[in-house]
mmCIF file of the N, C-alpha and C atoms, coordinates in Angstrom:
data_MODEL
# 
_entry.id   MODEL 
# 
loop_
_atom_site.group_PDB 
_atom_site.id 
_atom_site.type_symbol 
_atom_site.label_atom_id 
_atom_site.label_alt_id 
_atom_site.label_comp_id 
_atom_site.label_asym_id 
_atom_site.label_entity_id 
_atom_site.label_seq_id 
_atom_site.pdbx_PDB_ins_code 
_atom_site.Cartn_x 
_atom_site.Cartn_y 
_atom_site.Cartn_z 
_atom_site.occupancy 
_atom_site.B_iso_or_equiv 
_atom_site.pdbx_formal_charge 
_atom_site.auth_seq_id 
_atom_site.auth_comp_id 
_atom_site.auth_asym_id 
_atom_site.auth_atom_id 
_atom_site.pdbx_PDB_model_num 
ATOM 1   N N  . MET A 1 1  ? -161.969 92.227 -40.545 1.00 0.00 ? 1  MET A N  1 
ATOM 2   C CA . MET A 1 1  ? -163.249 91.760 -41.525 1.00 0.00 ? 1  MET A CA 1 
ATOM 3   C C  . MET A 1 1  ? -164.258 92.348 -40.489 1.00 0.00 ? 1  MET A C  1 
ATOM 4   N N  . ARG A 1 2  ? -164.161 91.504 -39.195 1.00 0.00 ? 2  ARG A N  1 
ATOM 5   C CA . ARG A 1 2  ? -164.964 92.005 -38.378 1.00 0.00 ? 2  ARG A CA 1 
ATOM 6   C C  . ARG A 1 2  ? -165.212 93.486 -38.073 1.00 0.00 ? 2  ARG A C  1 
ATOM 7   N N  . ASN A 1 3  ? -164.055 94.063 -38.245 1.00 0.00 ? 3  ASN A N  1 
ATOM 8   C CA . ASN A 1 3  ? -164.252 95.797 -37.838 1.00 0.00 ? 3  ASN A CA 1 
ATOM 9   C C  . ASN A 1 3  ? -164.864 96.544 -38.988 1.00 0.00 ? 3  ASN A C  1 
ATOM 10  N N  . GLN A 1 4  ? -164.644 95.864 -40.303 1.00 0.00 ? 4  GLN A N  1 
ATOM 11  C CA . GLN A 1 4  ? -165.650 96.276 -41.586 1.00 0.00 ? 4  GLN A CA 1 
ATOM 12  C C  . GLN A 1 4  ? -166.505 96.364 -41.686 1.00 0.00 ? 4  GLN A C  1 
ATOM 13  N N  . ILE A 1 5  ? -167.052 95.002 -41.134 1.00 0.00 ? 5  ILE A N  1 
ATOM 14  C CA . ILE A 1 5  ? -168.457 94.729 -41.308 1.00 0.00 ? 5  ILE A CA 1 
ATOM 15  C C  . ILE A 1 5  ? -168.830 95.649 -39.899 1.00 0.00 ? 5  ILE A C  1 
ATOM 16  N N  . ALA A 1 6  ? -168.526 95.758 -38.980 1.00 0.00 ? 6  ALA A N  1 
ATOM 17  C CA . ALA A 1 6  ? -169.066 96.546 -37.563 1.00 0.00 ? 6  ALA A CA 1 
ATOM 18  C C  . ALA A 1 6  ? -169.252 97.890 -38.215 1.00 0.00 ? 6  ALA A C  1 
ATOM 19  N N  . LEU A 1 7  ? -168.713 98.684 -38.831 1.00 0.00 ? 7  LEU A N  1 
ATOM 20  C CA . LEU A 1 7  ? -168.749 99.846 -39.547 1.00 0.00 ? 7  LEU A CA 1 
ATOM 21  C C  . LEU A 1 7  ? -169.770 99.974 -40.158 1.00 0.00 ? 7  LEU A C  1 
ATOM 22  N N  . GLN A 1 8  ? -170.386 98.913 -41.541 1.00 0.00 ? 8  GLN A N  1 
ATOM 23  C CA . GLN A 1 8  ? -171.457 98.930 -41.901 1.00 0.00 ? 8  GLN A CA 1 
ATOM 24  C C  . GLN A 1 8  ? -172.754 98.900 -41.364 1.00 0.00 ? 8  GLN A C  1 
ATOM 25  N N  . HIS A 1 9  ? -172.588 97.614 -40.341 1.00 0.00 ? 9  HIS A N  1 
ATOM 26  C CA . HIS A 1 9  ? -173.492 97.258 -39.576 1.00 0.00 ? 9  HIS A CA 1 
ATOM 27  C C  . HIS A 1 9  ? -173.629 97.598 -37.970 1.00 0.00 ? 9  HIS A C  1 
ATOM 28  N N  . PRO A 1 10 ? -173.371 98.845 -37.076 1.00 0.00 ? 10 PRO A N  1 
ATOM 29  C CA . PRO A 1 10 ? -173.043 98.607 -36.070 1.00 0.00 ? 10 PRO A CA 1 
ATOM 30  C C  . PRO A 1 10 ? -173.740 98.026 -34.977 1.00 0.00 ? 10 PRO A C  1 
ATOM 31  N N  . LYS A 1 11 ? -175.354 97.910 -35.399 1.00 0.00 ? 11 LYS A N  1 
ATOM 32  C CA . LYS A 1 11 ? -176.162 96.963 -34.496 1.00 0.00 ? 11 LYS A CA 1 
ATOM 33  C C  . LYS A 1 11 ? -175.839 95.382 -34.300 1.00 0.00 ? 11 LYS A C  1 
ATOM 34  N N  . SER A 1 12 ? -174.917 94.840 -35.346 1.00 0.00 ? 12 SER A N  1 
ATOM 35  C CA . SER A 1 12 ? -174.451 93.659 -35.687 1.00 0.00 ? 12 SER A CA 1 
ATOM 36  C C  . SER A 1 12 ? -173.764 92.923 -34.146 1.00 0.00 ? 12 SER A C  1 
ATOM 37  N N  . LEU A 1 13 ? -174.077 91.810 -33.913 1.00 0.00 ? 13 LEU A N  1 
ATOM 38  C CA . LEU A 1 13 ? -173.327 91.057 -32.706 1.00 0.00 ? 13 LEU A CA 1 
ATOM 39  C C  . LEU A 1 13 ? -172.487 89.864 -33.619 1.00 0.00 ? 13 LEU A C  1 
ATOM 40  N N  . PHE A 1 14 ? -171.482 90.119 -32.914 1.00 0.00 ? 14 PHE A N  1 
ATOM 41  C CA . PHE A 1 14 ? -169.972 88.760 -33.410 1.00 0.00 ? 14 PHE A CA 1 
ATOM 42  C C  . PHE A 1 14 ? -169.674 87.898 -32.565 1.00 0.00 ? 14 PHE A C  1 
ATOM 43  N N  . LEU A 1 15 ? -169.498 86.891 -33.144 1.00 0.00 ? 15 LEU A N  1 
ATOM 44  C CA . LEU A 1 15 ? -169.207 85.384 -32.356 1.00 0.00 ? 15 LEU A CA 1 
ATOM 45  C C  . LEU A 1 15 ? -167.672 84.912 -33.234 1.00 0.00 ? 15 LEU A C  1 
ATOM 46  N N  . LEU A 1 16 ? -166.699 85.358 -32.477 1.00 0.00 ? 16 LEU A N  1 
ATOM 47  C CA . LEU A 1 16 ? -165.367 84.975 -33.073 1.00 0.00 ? 16 LEU A CA 1 
ATOM 48  C C  . LEU A 1 16 ? -164.887 83.698 -32.567 1.00 0.00 ? 16 LEU A C  1 
ATOM 49  N N  . SER A 1 17 ? -165.291 82.447 -33.492 1.00 0.00 ? 17 SER A N  1 
ATOM 50  C CA . SER A 1 17 ? -165.414 80.932 -32.992 1.00 0.00 ? 17 SER A CA 1 
ATOM 51  C C  . SER A 1 17 ? -163.865 80.492 -32.028 1.00 0.00 ? 17 SER A C  1 
ATOM 52  N N  . THR A 1 18 ? -163.925 80.164 -30.761 1.00 0.00 ? 18 THR A N  1 
ATOM 53  C CA . THR A 1 18 ? -162.754 79.449 -30.531 1.00 0.00 ? 18 THR A CA 1 
ATOM 54  C C  . THR A 1 18 ? -163.196 78.267 -30.209 1.00 0.00 ? 18 THR A C  1 
ATOM 55  N N  . SER A 1 19 ? -164.257 77.539 -30.533 1.00 0.00 ? 19 SER A N  1 
ATOM 56  C CA . SER A 1 19 ? -164.421 75.885 -29.956 1.00 0.00 ? 19 SER A CA 1 
ATOM 57  C C  . SER A 1 19 ? -163.740 74.875 -30.979 1.00 0.00 ? 19 SER A C  1 
ATOM 58  N N  . ASN A 1 20 ? -162.709 75.202 -31.886 1.00 0.00 ? 20 ASN A N  1 
ATOM 59  C CA . ASN A 1 20 ? -161.908 74.273 -32.519 1.00 0.00 ? 20 ASN A CA 1 
ATOM 60  C C  . ASN A 1 20 ? -160.574 74.597 -32.527 1.00 0.00 ? 20 ASN A C  1 
ATOM 61  N N  . GLU A 1 21 ? -160.571 75.855 -31.705 1.00 0.00 ? 21 GLU A N  1 
ATOM 62  C CA . GLU A 1 21 ? -158.800 75.933 -31.699 1.00 0.00 ? 21 GLU A CA 1 
ATOM 63  C C  . GLU A 1 21 ? -157.821 74.574 -30.971 1.00 0.00 ? 21 GLU A C  1 
ATOM 64  N N  . GLU A 1 22 ? -156.606 74.438 -31.664 1.00 0.00 ? 22 GLU A N  1 
ATOM 65  C CA . GLU A 1 22 ? -156.304 73.374 -30.391 1.00 0.00 ? 22 GLU A CA 1 
ATOM 66  C C  . GLU A 1 22 ? -156.854 72.024 -30.825 1.00 0.00 ? 22 GLU A C  1 
ATOM 67  N N  . LYS A 1 23 ? -157.846 72.030 -32.054 1.00 0.00 ? 23 LYS A N  1 
ATOM 68  C CA . LYS A 1 23 ? -158.688 70.823 -32.110 1.00 0.00 ? 23 LYS A CA 1 
ATOM 69  C C  . LYS A 1 23 ? -158.575 70.471 -33.703 1.00 0.00 ? 23 LYS A C  1 
ATOM 70  N N  . THR A 1 24 ? -157.572 71.153 -34.081 1.00 0.00 ? 24 THR A N  1 
ATOM 71  C CA . THR A 1 24 ? -157.733 70.835 -35.904 1.00 0.00 ? 24 THR A CA 1 
ATOM 72  C C  . THR A 1 24 ? -157.443 69.355 -36.327 1.00 0.00 ? 24 THR A C  1 
ATOM 73  N N  . GLU A 1 25 ? -157.123 68.322 -35.522 1.00 0.00 ? 25 GLU A N  1 
ATOM 74  C CA . GLU A 1 25 ? -157.092 67.551 -36.212 1.00 0.00 ? 25 GLU A CA 1 
ATOM 75  C C  . GLU A 1 25 ? -158.075 66.468 -36.220 1.00 0.00 ? 25 GLU A C  1 
ATOM 76  N N  . ASP A 1 26 ? -159.035 66.595 -35.593 1.00 0.00 ? 26 ASP A N  1 
ATOM 77  C CA . ASP A 1 26 ? -160.447 66.146 -35.515 1.00 0.00 ? 26 ASP A CA 1 
ATOM 78  C C  . ASP A 1 26 ? -160.986 65.965 -37.154 1.00 0.00 ? 26 ASP A C  1 
ATOM 79  N N  . SER A 1 27 ? -162.260 65.324 -37.344 1.00 0.00 ? 27 SER A N  1 
ATOM 80  C CA . SER A 1 27 ? -162.811 65.488 -38.418 1.00 0.00 ? 27 SER A CA 1 
ATOM 81  C C  . SER A 1 27 ? -163.805 67.103 -38.680 1.00 0.00 ? 27 SER A C  1 
ATOM 82  N N  . ILE A 1 28 ? -164.383 66.646 -39.935 1.00 0.00 ? 28 ILE A N  1 
ATOM 83  C CA . ILE A 1 28 ? -164.967 68.223 -40.285 1.00 0.00 ? 28 ILE A CA 1 
ATOM 84  C C  . ILE A 1 28 ? -166.129 68.289 -39.536 1.00 0.00 ? 28 ILE A C  1 
ATOM 85  N N  . SER A 1 29 ? -166.856 66.892 -39.557 1.00 0.00 ? 29 SER A N  1 
ATOM 86  C CA . SER A 1 29 ? -168.037 66.701 -38.905 1.00 0.00 ? 29 SER A CA 1 
ATOM 87  C C  . SER A 1 29 ? -167.858 66.877 -37.429 1.00 0.00 ? 29 SER A C  1 
ATOM 88  N N  . GLU A 1 30 ? -167.120 66.590 -36.564 1.00 0.00 ? 30 GLU A N  1 
ATOM 89  C CA . GLU A 1 30 ? -166.871 67.077 -35.231 1.00 0.00 ? 30 GLU A CA 1 
ATOM 90  C C  . GLU A 1 30 ? -166.670 68.224 -34.943 1.00 0.00 ? 30 GLU A C  1 
ATOM 91  N N  . MET A 1 31 ? -165.666 69.053 -35.954 1.00 0.00 ? 31 MET A N  1 
ATOM 92  C CA . MET A 1 31 ? -165.658 70.350 -35.781 1.00 0.00 ? 31 MET A CA 1 
ATOM 93  C C  . MET A 1 31 ? -167.094 71.363 -35.811 1.00 0.00 ? 31 MET A C  1 
ATOM 94  N N  . GLY A 1 32 ? -167.807 70.630 -36.919 1.00 0.00 ? 32 GLY A N  1 
ATOM 95  C CA . GLY A 1 32 ? -169.090 71.258 -37.296 1.00 0.00 ? 32 GLY A CA 1 
ATOM 96  C C  . GLY A 1 32 ? -169.892 71.347 -36.086 1.00 0.00 ? 32 GLY A C  1 
ATOM 97  N N  . GLU A 1 33 ? -169.806 69.995 -35.432 1.00 0.00 ? 33 GLU A N  1 
ATOM 98  C CA . GLU A 1 33 ? -170.821 69.861 -33.858 1.00 0.00 ? 33 GLU A CA 1 
ATOM 99  C C  . GLU A 1 33 ? -170.224 70.817 -33.074 1.00 0.00 ? 33 GLU A C  1 
ATOM 100 N N  . ARG A 1 34 ? -168.876 70.863 -32.930 1.00 0.00 ? 34 ARG A N  1 
ATOM 101 C CA . ARG A 1 34 ? -168.847 71.913 -31.976 1.00 0.00 ? 34 ARG A CA 1 
ATOM 102 C C  . ARG A 1 34 ? -168.862 73.454 -32.372 1.00 0.00 ? 34 ARG A C  1 
ATOM 103 N N  . LEU A 1 35 ? -168.729 73.690 -33.439 1.00 0.00 ? 35 LEU A N  1 
ATOM 104 C CA . LEU A 1 35 ? -169.184 75.171 -33.569 1.00 0.00 ? 35 LEU A CA 1 
ATOM 105 C C  . LEU A 1 35 ? -170.717 74.736 -33.419 1.00 0.00 ? 35 LEU A C  1 
ATOM 106 N N  . ALA A 1 36 ? -171.652 74.092 -34.308 1.00 0.00 ? 36 ALA A N  1 
ATOM 107 C CA . ALA A 1 36 ? -172.947 74.340 -33.735 1.00 0.00 ? 36 ALA A CA 1 
ATOM 108 C C  . ALA A 1 36 ? -173.303 74.921 -32.746 1.00 0.00 ? 36 ALA A C  1 
ATOM 109 N N  . LYS A 1 37 ? -172.730 73.541 -31.305 1.00 0.00 ? 37 LYS A N  1 
ATOM 110 C CA . LYS A 1 37 ? -173.116 74.054 -29.963 1.00 0.00 ? 37 LYS A CA 1 
ATOM 111 C C  . LYS A 1 37 ? -172.745 75.467 -29.451 1.00 0.00 ? 37 LYS A C  1 
ATOM 112 N N  . GLU A 1 38 ? -171.402 76.117 -30.146 1.00 0.00 ? 38 GLU A N  1 
ATOM 113 C CA . GLU A 1 38 ? -170.820 77.410 -30.051 1.00 0.00 ? 38 GLU A CA 1 
ATOM 114 C C  . GLU A 1 38 ? -171.539 78.519 -30.221 1.00 0.00 ? 38 GLU A C  1 
ATOM 115 N N  . VAL A 1 39 ? -172.265 78.126 -31.106 1.00 0.00 ? 39 VAL A N  1 
ATOM 116 C CA . VAL A 1 39 ? -173.072 78.949 -32.270 1.00 0.00 ? 39 VAL A CA 1 
ATOM 117 C C  . VAL A 1 39 ? -174.537 79.192 -31.018 1.00 0.00 ? 39 VAL A C  1 
ATOM 118 N N  . LYS A 1 40 ? -175.015 78.318 -31.042 1.00 0.00 ? 40 LYS A N  1 
ATOM 119 C CA . LYS A 1 40 ? -176.261 77.704 -30.846 1.00 0.00 ? 40 LYS A CA 1 
ATOM 120 C C  . LYS A 1 40 ? -176.330 78.354 -29.236 1.00 0.00 ? 40 LYS A C  1 
ATOM 121 N N  . LYS A 1 41 ? -175.064 77.999 -28.414 1.00 0.00 ? 41 LYS A N  1 
ATOM 122 C CA . LYS A 1 41 ? -175.080 78.805 -27.109 1.00 0.00 ? 41 LYS A CA 1 
ATOM 123 C C  . LYS A 1 41 ? -175.378 80.721 -27.386 1.00 0.00 ? 41 LYS A C  1 
ATOM 124 N N  . PHE A 1 42 ? -174.171 81.295 -28.187 1.00 0.00 ? 42 PHE A N  1 
ATOM 125 C CA . PHE A 1 42 ? -174.193 82.431 -28.234 1.00 0.00 ? 42 PHE A CA 1 
ATOM 126 C C  . PHE A 1 42 ? -175.447 83.047 -28.650 1.00 0.00 ? 42 PHE A C  1 
ATOM 127 N N  . VAL A 1 43 ? -176.160 82.440 -29.403 1.00 0.00 ? 43 VAL A N  1 
ATOM 128 C CA . VAL A 1 43 ? -177.555 82.420 -30.018 1.00 0.00 ? 43 VAL A CA 1 
ATOM 129 C C  . VAL A 1 43 ? -178.623 82.762 -28.543 1.00 0.00 ? 43 VAL A C  1 
ATOM 130 N N  . ILE A 1 44 ? -178.516 81.573 -27.991 1.00 0.00 ? 44 ILE A N  1 
ATOM 131 C CA . ILE A 1 44 ? -179.568 81.581 -26.732 1.00 0.00 ? 44 ILE A CA 1 
ATOM 132 C C  . ILE A 1 44 ? -178.937 83.104 -25.667 1.00 0.00 ? 44 ILE A C  1 
ATOM 133 N N  . GLU A 1 45 ? -177.858 82.961 -25.479 1.00 0.00 ? 45 GLU A N  1 
ATOM 134 C CA . GLU A 1 45 ? -177.088 83.909 -24.747 1.00 0.00 ? 45 GLU A CA 1 
ATOM 135 C C  . GLU A 1 45 ? -177.480 85.719 -24.965 1.00 0.00 ? 45 GLU A C  1 
ATOM 136 N N  . PHE A 1 46 ? -177.150 85.814 -26.214 1.00 0.00 ? 46 PHE A N  1 
ATOM 137 C CA . PHE A 1 46 ? -177.082 87.216 -26.491 1.00 0.00 ? 46 PHE A CA 1 
ATOM 138 C C  . PHE A 1 46 ? -178.772 87.557 -27.396 1.00 0.00 ? 46 PHE A C  1 
ATOM 139 N N  . CYS A 1 47 ? -179.554 86.912 -28.241 1.00 0.00 ? 47 CYS A N  1 
ATOM 140 C CA . CYS A 1 47 ? -180.511 87.020 -28.661 1.00 0.00 ? 47 CYS A CA 1 
ATOM 141 C C  . CYS A 1 47 ? -181.643 86.064 -28.231 1.00 0.00 ? 47 CYS A C  1 
ATOM 142 N N  . PRO A 1 48 ? -182.395 86.377 -26.982 1.00 0.00 ? 48 PRO A N  1 
ATOM 143 C CA . PRO A 1 48 ? -183.506 86.070 -26.332 1.00 0.00 ? 48 PRO A CA 1 
ATOM 144 C C  . PRO A 1 48 ? -184.720 86.238 -27.364 1.00 0.00 ? 48 PRO A C  1 
ATOM 145 N N  . GLY A 1 49 ? -185.391 85.354 -27.236 1.00 0.00 ? 49 GLY A N  1 
ATOM 146 C CA . GLY A 1 49 ? -186.860 85.292 -28.111 1.00 0.00 ? 49 GLY A CA 1 
ATOM 147 C C  . GLY A 1 49 ? -186.911 84.892 -29.401 1.00 0.00 ? 49 GLY A C  1 
ATOM 148 N N  . ALA A 1 50 ? -187.492 86.145 -30.100 1.00 0.00 ? 50 ALA A N  1 
ATOM 149 C CA . ALA A 1 50 ? -187.460 86.069 -31.376 1.00 0.00 ? 50 ALA A CA 1 
ATOM 150 C C  . ALA A 1 50 ? -186.355 87.391 -31.710 1.00 0.00 ? 50 ALA A C  1 
ATOM 151 N N  . SER A 1 51 ? -185.553 87.621 -31.477 1.00 0.00 ? 51 SER A N  1 
ATOM 152 C CA . SER A 1 51 ? -185.270 89.273 -31.760 1.00 0.00 ? 51 SER A CA 1 
ATOM 153 C C  . SER A 1 51 ? -183.693 88.892 -32.877 1.00 0.00 ? 51 SER A C  1 
ATOM 154 N N  . LEU A 1 52 ? -183.725 87.564 -33.020 1.00 0.00 ? 52 LEU A N  1 
ATOM 155 C CA . LEU A 1 52 ? -182.014 87.079 -33.928 1.00 0.00 ? 52 LEU A CA 1 
ATOM 156 C C  . LEU A 1 52 ? -183.274 87.189 -35.392 1.00 0.00 ? 52 LEU A C  1 
ATOM 157 N N  . GLY A 1 53 ? -182.426 88.360 -35.887 1.00 0.00 ? 53 GLY A N  1 
ATOM 158 C CA . GLY A 1 53 ? -182.773 88.624 -37.265 1.00 0.00 ? 53 GLY A CA 1 
ATOM 159 C C  . GLY A 1 53 ? -182.365 87.666 -38.287 1.00 0.00 ? 53 GLY A C  1 
ATOM 160 N N  . LYS A 1 54 ? -180.788 87.606 -38.296 1.00 0.00 ? 54 LYS A N  1 
ATOM 161 C CA . LYS A 1 54 ? -180.462 87.069 -39.434 1.00 0.00 ? 54 LYS A CA 1 
ATOM 162 C C  . LYS A 1 54 ? -178.854 86.542 -38.750 1.00 0.00 ? 54 LYS A C  1 
ATOM 163 N N  . LEU A 1 55 ? -178.776 85.614 -39.445 1.00 0.00 ? 55 LEU A N  1 
ATOM 164 C CA . LEU A 1 55 ? -177.404 84.776 -39.274 1.00 0.00 ? 55 LEU A CA 1 
ATOM 165 C C  . LEU A 1 55 ? -176.692 84.810 -40.163 1.00 0.00 ? 55 LEU A C  1 
ATOM 166 N N  . SER A 1 56 ? -175.219 84.962 -40.338 1.00 0.00 ? 56 SER A N  1 
ATOM 167 C CA . SER A 1 56 ? -174.407 84.847 -41.124 1.00 0.00 ? 56 SER A CA 1 
ATOM 168 C C  . SER A 1 56 ? -172.715 84.332 -40.608 1.00 0.00 ? 56 SER A C  1 
ATOM 169 N N  . PHE A 1 57 ? -172.443 83.590 -41.471 1.00 0.00 ? 57 PHE A N  1 
ATOM 170 C CA . PHE A 1 57 ? -171.089 83.119 -40.949 1.00 0.00 ? 57 PHE A CA 1 
ATOM 171 C C  . PHE A 1 57 ? -170.447 83.636 -42.189 1.00 0.00 ? 57 PHE A C  1 
ATOM 172 N N  . VAL A 1 58 ? -169.138 83.551 -41.687 1.00 0.00 ? 58 VAL A N  1 
ATOM 173 C CA . VAL A 1 58 ? -167.486 84.202 -42.513 1.00 0.00 ? 58 VAL A CA 1 
ATOM 174 C C  . VAL A 1 58 ? -166.884 82.969 -42.110 1.00 0.00 ? 58 VAL A C  1 
ATOM 175 N N  . GLY A 1 59 ? -166.252 82.235 -43.190 1.00 0.00 ? 59 GLY A N  1 
ATOM 176 C CA . GLY A 1 59 ? -165.211 81.609 -42.860 1.00 0.00 ? 59 GLY A CA 1 
ATOM 177 C C  . GLY A 1 59 ? -163.923 81.053 -44.145 1.00 0.00 ? 59 GLY A C  1 
ATOM 178 N N  . PHE A 1 60 ? -163.006 80.905 -43.952 1.00 0.00 ? 60 PHE A N  1 
ATOM 179 C CA . PHE A 1 60 ? -161.935 81.295 -44.698 1.00 0.00 ? 60 PHE A CA 1 
ATOM 180 C C  . PHE A 1 60 ? -161.664 79.724 -45.022 1.00 0.00 ? 60 PHE A C  1 
ATOM 181 N N  . SER A 1 61 ? -161.296 79.190 -45.928 1.00 0.00 ? 61 SER A N  1 
ATOM 182 C CA . SER A 1 61 ? -160.655 77.807 -46.255 1.00 0.00 ? 61 SER A CA 1 
ATOM 183 C C  . SER A 1 61 ? -161.336 76.908 -45.729 1.00 0.00 ? 61 SER A C  1 
ATOM 184 N N  . LEU A 1 62 ? -160.952 75.915 -44.630 1.00 0.00 ? 62 LEU A N  1 
ATOM 185 C CA . LEU A 1 62 ? -161.062 75.051 -43.990 1.00 0.00 ? 62 LEU A CA 1 
ATOM 186 C C  . LEU A 1 62 ? -162.427 75.489 -43.250 1.00 0.00 ? 62 LEU A C  1 
ATOM 187 N N  . GLY A 1 63 ? -162.837 76.901 -42.532 1.00 0.00 ? 63 GLY A N  1 
ATOM 188 C CA . GLY A 1 63 ? -163.509 77.342 -41.960 1.00 0.00 ? 63 GLY A CA 1 
ATOM 189 C C  . GLY A 1 63 ? -164.959 77.154 -42.578 1.00 0.00 ? 63 GLY A C  1 
ATOM 190 N N  . GLY A 1 64 ? -164.778 77.424 -43.910 1.00 0.00 ? 64 GLY A N  1 
ATOM 191 C CA . GLY A 1 64 ? -165.934 77.803 -44.769 1.00 0.00 ? 64 GLY A CA 1 
ATOM 192 C C  . GLY A 1 64 ? -166.563 75.959 -44.519 1.00 0.00 ? 64 GLY A C  1 
ATOM 193 N N  . LEU A 1 65 ? -165.582 75.173 -44.407 1.00 0.00 ? 65 LEU A N  1 
ATOM 194 C CA . LEU A 1 65 ? -166.352 73.733 -44.495 1.00 0.00 ? 65 LEU A CA 1 
ATOM 195 C C  . LEU A 1 65 ? -166.988 73.263 -43.151 1.00 0.00 ? 65 LEU A C  1 
ATOM 196 N N  . ILE A 1 66 ? -166.395 73.617 -42.283 1.00 0.00 ? 66 ILE A N  1 
ATOM 197 C CA . ILE A 1 66 ? -166.985 73.603 -41.103 1.00 0.00 ? 66 ILE A CA 1 
ATOM 198 C C  . ILE A 1 66 ? -167.482 74.360 -40.594 1.00 0.00 ? 66 ILE A C  1 
ATOM 199 N N  . ALA A 1 67 ? -167.927 75.371 -40.938 1.00 0.00 ? 67 ALA A N  1 
ATOM 200 C CA . ALA A 1 67 ? -169.160 76.020 -40.882 1.00 0.00 ? 67 ALA A CA 1 
ATOM 201 C C  . ALA A 1 67 ? -170.363 75.067 -41.787 1.00 0.00 ? 67 ALA A C  1 
ATOM 202 N N  . ARG A 1 68 ? -170.309 74.801 -42.975 1.00 0.00 ? 68 ARG A N  1 
ATOM 203 C CA . ARG A 1 68 ? -171.347 74.220 -43.742 1.00 0.00 ? 68 ARG A CA 1 
ATOM 204 C C  . ARG A 1 68 ? -171.426 72.624 -42.570 1.00 0.00 ? 68 ARG A C  1 
ATOM 205 N N  . ALA A 1 69 ? -170.494 72.304 -42.480 1.00 0.00 ? 69 ALA A N  1 
ATOM 206 C CA . ALA A 1 69 ? -170.705 71.037 -41.683 1.00 0.00 ? 69 ALA A CA 1 
ATOM 207 C C  . ALA A 1 69 ? -171.769 71.096 -40.477 1.00 0.00 ? 69 ALA A C  1 
ATOM 208 N N  . ALA A 1 70 ? -171.617 72.581 -39.943 1.00 0.00 ? 70 ALA A N  1 
ATOM 209 C CA . ALA A 1 70 ? -172.474 72.945 -38.673 1.00 0.00 ? 70 ALA A CA 1 
ATOM 210 C C  . ALA A 1 70 ? -174.095 73.064 -38.650 1.00 0.00 ? 70 ALA A C  1 
ATOM 211 N N  . PHE A 1 71 ? -174.231 73.252 -40.101 1.00 0.00 ? 71 PHE A N  1 
ATOM 212 C CA . PHE A 1 71 ? -175.838 73.139 -40.339 1.00 0.00 ? 71 PHE A CA 1 
ATOM 213 C C  . PHE A 1 71 ? -176.710 72.029 -40.404 1.00 0.00 ? 71 PHE A C  1 
ATOM 214 N N  . PRO A 1 72 ? -176.467 70.901 -40.581 1.00 0.00 ? 72 PRO A N  1 
ATOM 215 C CA . PRO A 1 72 ? -177.082 70.104 -40.115 1.00 0.00 ? 72 PRO A CA 1 
ATOM 216 C C  . PRO A 1 72 ? -177.450 69.752 -38.520 1.00 0.00 ? 72 PRO A C  1 
# 
């Protein structure tokens, strides 16, 4: 899916999250917190200042719930 989005939006950056790999037995809120930290670190590193224009999440099944849990 990343490749298809990249074709349509070649200037986009992509984070393929790994923060919850091997930790899928934890609660959704814990996984959401880890995802939030990973996204924050990515944004700070690759989008300095006010260069971030838009942030989108693509999640499948449980990944969608984890992404929603990362928002708070």
